C-alpha positions as CSV (number, residue, x, y, z in Angstrom):
1,M,37.1,-1.3,43.8
2,K,34.6,-2.7,46.3
3,L,32.6,0.5,46.0
4,F,32.4,0.0,42.3
5,R,31.3,-3.6,42.6
6,D,28.6,-2.6,45.0
7,H,27.2,0.1,42.8
8,P,23.4,-0.3,42.3
9,L,23.8,-0.7,38.5
10,R,26.1,-3.6,39.0
11,Q,23.4,-5.6,40.8
12,P,22.0,-8.4,38.5
13,R,18.5,-8.2,40.1
14,L,18.0,-4.8,38.6
15,Y,18.4,-6.1,35.0
16,L,15.5,-8.5,35.1
17,P,12.8,-5.8,35.5
18,L,14.6,-3.6,32.9
19,A,14.7,-6.5,30.5
20,A,11.0,-7.2,31.0
21,V,10.1,-3.6,30.4
22,L,12.2,-3.6,27.1
23,V,10.5,-6.8,25.9
24,L,7.0,-5.5,26.8
25,V,7.6,-2.2,25.0
26,N,9.0,-3.9,21.9
27,L,6.4,-6.8,21.9
28,P,4.5,-5.5,18.9
29,F,7.7,-5.3,16.8
30,I,8.8,-8.7,18.0
31,H,5.4,-10.1,17.0
32,W,5.6,-8.4,13.6
33,A,9.1,-9.9,13.0
34,L,8.2,-13.4,14.0
35,R,4.7,-13.9,12.7
36,G,5.8,-14.9,9.2
37,A,4.0,-14.5,5.9
38,A,0.2,-14.1,5.7
39,P,-1.6,-17.4,5.5
40,V,-3.1,-18.9,2.3
41,V,-6.4,-20.7,2.3
42,A,-7.7,-19.8,-1.2
43,A,-6.3,-20.0,-4.8
44,V,-6.5,-18.1,-8.0
45,P,-8.7,-18.2,-10.1
46,F,-11.0,-16.9,-7.4
47,S,-14.4,-15.3,-7.3
48,D,-16.7,-14.0,-4.5
49,S,-20.2,-12.6,-4.8
50,F,-20.6,-12.1,-1.0
51,D,-24.1,-13.7,-1.0
52,R,-23.8,-15.2,2.4
53,A,-24.0,-14.2,6.1
54,S,-20.4,-13.9,7.1
55,L,-16.9,-13.4,5.5
56,G,-15.5,-16.8,6.4
57,D,-11.9,-17.8,6.7
58,R,-10.8,-16.7,3.2
59,W,-10.5,-13.1,4.3
60,W,-8.5,-11.3,7.1
61,S,-8.2,-7.8,8.4
62,N,-6.0,-6.1,11.1
63,G,-8.9,-3.9,12.1
64,G,-12.2,-2.4,11.1
65,A,-15.7,-3.8,11.3
66,W,-15.7,-5.5,7.8
67,R,-18.9,-7.5,7.2
68,I,-21.4,-8.6,4.6
69,V,-24.5,-6.5,4.3
70,G,-27.3,-7.3,1.8
71,G,-25.1,-9.4,-0.4
72,E,-22.3,-6.9,-0.6
73,L,-19.0,-6.5,1.3
74,Y,-19.3,-3.4,3.6
75,S,-16.4,-1.3,4.7
76,P,-17.6,1.3,7.4
77,G,-14.6,3.6,7.1
78,V,-11.8,1.3,8.4
79,G,-9.0,3.8,8.5
80,N,-6.6,2.1,6.0
81,N,-7.0,-1.4,7.5
82,P,-7.5,-3.5,4.3
83,L,-9.5,-6.7,4.1
84,W,-7.0,-9.1,2.6
85,L,-7.8,-12.1,0.6
86,K,-5.8,-15.2,1.7
87,A,-4.7,-16.1,-1.8
88,R,-1.4,-15.5,-3.6
89,L,-1.7,-13.3,-6.8
90,P,0.2,-14.5,-9.9
91,A,2.6,-11.9,-11.4
92,D,0.3,-11.3,-14.3
93,V,-3.4,-11.1,-13.3
94,R,-6.8,-9.5,-14.0
95,I,-8.9,-8.4,-11.1
96,S,-12.5,-7.0,-11.5
97,F,-15.2,-6.0,-9.0
98,D,-18.0,-3.5,-8.4
99,V,-17.7,-0.7,-5.9
100,R,-19.9,2.2,-4.7
101,G,-19.4,4.8,-2.1
102,E,-22.0,6.3,0.2
103,G,-19.8,9.2,1.4
104,A,-20.0,12.7,0.2
105,D,-16.4,13.0,-0.8
106,G,-15.4,9.9,-2.8
107,D,-12.3,8.2,-1.5
108,L,-12.7,4.6,-2.7
109,K,-9.6,2.5,-2.4
110,W,-8.1,-1.0,-2.8
111,E,-4.6,-2.5,-2.8
112,V,-2.8,-5.1,-4.9
113,F,0.5,-6.9,-4.5
114,G,0.7,-6.0,-0.8
115,D,1.9,-8.3,2.0
116,G,-1.5,-9.4,3.1
117,R,-1.1,-7.7,6.5
118,N,-0.2,-4.1,6.3
119,H,-1.5,-1.0,4.4
120,S,0.6,0.4,1.5
121,T,2.9,-2.5,1.1
122,G,2.1,-2.8,-2.6
123,Y,0.2,-0.7,-5.1
124,V,-2.7,1.4,-3.6
125,F,-5.5,2.6,-5.9
126,L,-7.3,5.8,-4.9
127,F,-10.5,6.8,-6.6
128,G,-11.5,10.3,-5.7
129,G,-9.1,10.6,-2.8
130,W,-8.6,13.7,-0.6
131,H,-12.2,14.8,-0.8
132,N,-12.6,13.9,-4.5
133,R,-9.7,15.9,-5.6
134,E,-7.3,13.2,-7.0
135,S,-7.2,9.6,-8.2
136,R,-3.9,7.8,-8.0
137,I,-2.1,4.5,-8.5
138,C,0.6,4.6,-5.7
139,K,3.6,2.4,-5.3
140,L,4.3,1.9,-1.6
141,D,3.2,5.3,-0.5
142,E,0.0,7.2,-1.1
143,H,1.8,10.5,-0.6
144,A,4.8,9.8,-2.9
145,L,5.8,12.1,-5.8
146,T,5.1,11.6,-9.5
147,E,8.1,10.9,-11.8
148,K,7.9,14.6,-13.0
149,Q,8.0,15.8,-9.4
150,I,10.9,13.6,-8.6
151,R,12.8,14.9,-11.7
152,D,12.0,18.5,-10.8
153,S,13.1,18.0,-7.2
154,L,16.4,16.4,-8.2
155,A,17.0,19.2,-10.8
156,S,16.5,21.8,-8.0
157,A,18.8,20.0,-5.7
158,A,21.5,19.5,-8.4
159,H,21.9,23.3,-8.8
160,P,25.5,24.1,-7.7
161,Y,26.0,26.1,-4.5
162,A,29.2,28.1,-4.8
163,A,29.3,28.9,-1.1
164,G,27.4,26.0,0.3
165,G,30.3,24.0,1.7
166,L,31.2,20.3,1.4
167,E,27.7,19.1,2.5
168,S,25.9,21.1,-0.2
169,W,28.4,20.1,-2.8
170,F,27.9,16.4,-2.0
171,S,24.1,16.9,-2.1
172,S,24.3,18.5,-5.5
173,W,26.5,15.8,-6.8
174,S,24.2,13.1,-5.5
175,A,21.2,14.8,-7.1
176,R,23.0,15.0,-10.5
177,R,23.9,11.3,-10.3
178,D,20.2,10.5,-9.6
179,L,19.1,12.6,-12.5
180,D,21.4,10.7,-14.7
181,R,20.0,7.4,-13.4
182,L,16.5,8.6,-13.9
183,S,17.2,9.6,-17.5
184,S,18.9,6.2,-18.2
185,G,16.0,4.2,-16.6
186,H,18.1,3.0,-13.6
187,Y,16.6,5.2,-10.8
188,F,13.6,3.1,-9.7
189,S,14.0,0.0,-7.6
190,T,11.5,-2.2,-5.8
191,E,11.8,0.1,-2.8
192,T,11.3,3.4,-4.7
193,P,7.8,4.9,-4.1
194,F,6.1,6.9,-6.8
195,V,2.6,7.7,-8.1
196,V,0.6,8.5,-11.2
197,V,-2.2,11.0,-10.8
198,R,-5.4,12.3,-12.3
199,T,-7.5,15.2,-11.0
200,D,-10.5,14.9,-13.3
201,L,-12.0,11.7,-12.0
202,K,-14.8,12.2,-9.5
203,V,-16.8,9.7,-7.5
204,E,-20.5,10.1,-7.6
205,K,-22.3,9.2,-4.3
206,S,-24.2,5.8,-4.5
207,K,-23.1,5.2,-8.1
208,R,-22.0,1.6,-8.8
209,Y,-18.7,1.4,-10.7
210,H,-17.2,-1.6,-12.4
211,I,-13.5,-1.7,-11.8
212,E,-11.0,-3.8,-13.9
213,L,-7.3,-4.0,-13.0
214,T,-4.7,-5.8,-15.2
215,R,-1.1,-6.4,-14.5
216,R,1.4,-7.6,-17.1
217,G,5.0,-7.4,-16.1
218,G,5.6,-3.9,-14.9
219,D,2.4,-2.5,-16.5
220,L,-0.6,-1.8,-14.3
221,R,-3.8,-0.7,-16.1
222,W,-7.0,0.5,-14.3
223,E,-10.3,0.8,-16.1
224,I,-13.6,2.2,-14.8
225,D,-16.7,1.0,-16.6
226,G,-14.6,-0.1,-19.6
227,T,-12.7,3.2,-19.9
228,L,-9.1,3.7,-19.1
229,A,-8.6,5.6,-15.8
230,L,-4.8,5.4,-15.1
231,E,-1.8,3.4,-16.1
232,L,1.4,2.9,-14.1
233,R,4.6,1.6,-15.7
234,D,6.9,0.3,-13.0
235,P,10.5,-0.4,-14.1
236,A,11.0,-2.5,-10.9
237,P,7.6,-4.2,-10.3
238,L,6.6,-5.7,-7.0
239,S,5.8,-9.4,-6.9
240,G,6.6,-12.6,-5.1
241,K,6.8,-13.1,-1.3
242,G,5.6,-10.0,0.5
243,H,4.0,-8.5,-2.6
244,D,1.4,-11.1,-3.7
245,R,-1.9,-10.2,-2.0
246,F,-5.1,-8.3,-2.9
247,G,-7.1,-6.3,-0.4
248,F,-10.2,-4.0,-0.3
249,S,-9.8,-0.9,1.8
250,S,-11.3,2.5,2.8
251,W,-10.5,5.5,4.9
252,Q,-13.5,7.2,6.5
253,N,-16.4,6.6,4.0
254,D,-18.9,3.8,3.9
255,T,-17.9,1.7,0.9
256,Y,-19.5,-1.4,-0.7
257,F,-17.8,-4.0,-2.9
258,D,-19.2,-6.9,-4.8
259,N,-18.6,-9.5,-7.6
260,L,-14.9,-10.0,-7.2
261,E,-13.2,-12.0,-10.0
262,I,-9.5,-12.8,-10.1
263,E,-7.8,-14.7,-12.9
264,P,-4.3,-15.3,-14.0
265,L,-3.1,-13.9,-17.4
């Protein structure tokens, strides 16, 4: 018994360095959990023409050299680090602004009803994404499936496998259940990612576009220069705490924004 009590792992002095290492490794996650909601210093209705020298305290970003250049908000390819407005969005809202891209491959983007701190925590709008191949409205995940792709995937998984064993049977049963929920309108929740997509919208380099976004209930409408671009109907819309902020964004291209207007509906 004495030998067991004297084992090195039984010595309390060894636990303190180990605990310190564990805290240090997990410090970013601890900070994320304790930092609370994003601050609020502005209110809707809100407008910003960016005709000043610096951004001021109404805007915040986790990274990227966001700045004002020539009376426009400049995003020098910030790698999905949005510039968040420190204001809460109402559930029903209209947002408009001007945008132009100086890159050769499109990829203009912005986010609504996010958490004010992290990318892809709400609805992400992509105009000419993936080298001008697609435009999307994305709920929670830029790479999510469309409703048709979800349905097709579930239909494939629901095919019975006679020799597949219990695991395959359960997978097939689960897919059939989800297909029924999809058909009855009960599949989507606030945590279910999905997207709507167009492939015929292309960004022209240096062209200035006027964007208007409207949200009424679960209906999101995106217009470009007064013409409908995409609509997303969300059966479980994001809103409230953690889903009430607006942010401009970019990936690798130089992007310019101007004349932001936000008003409740």
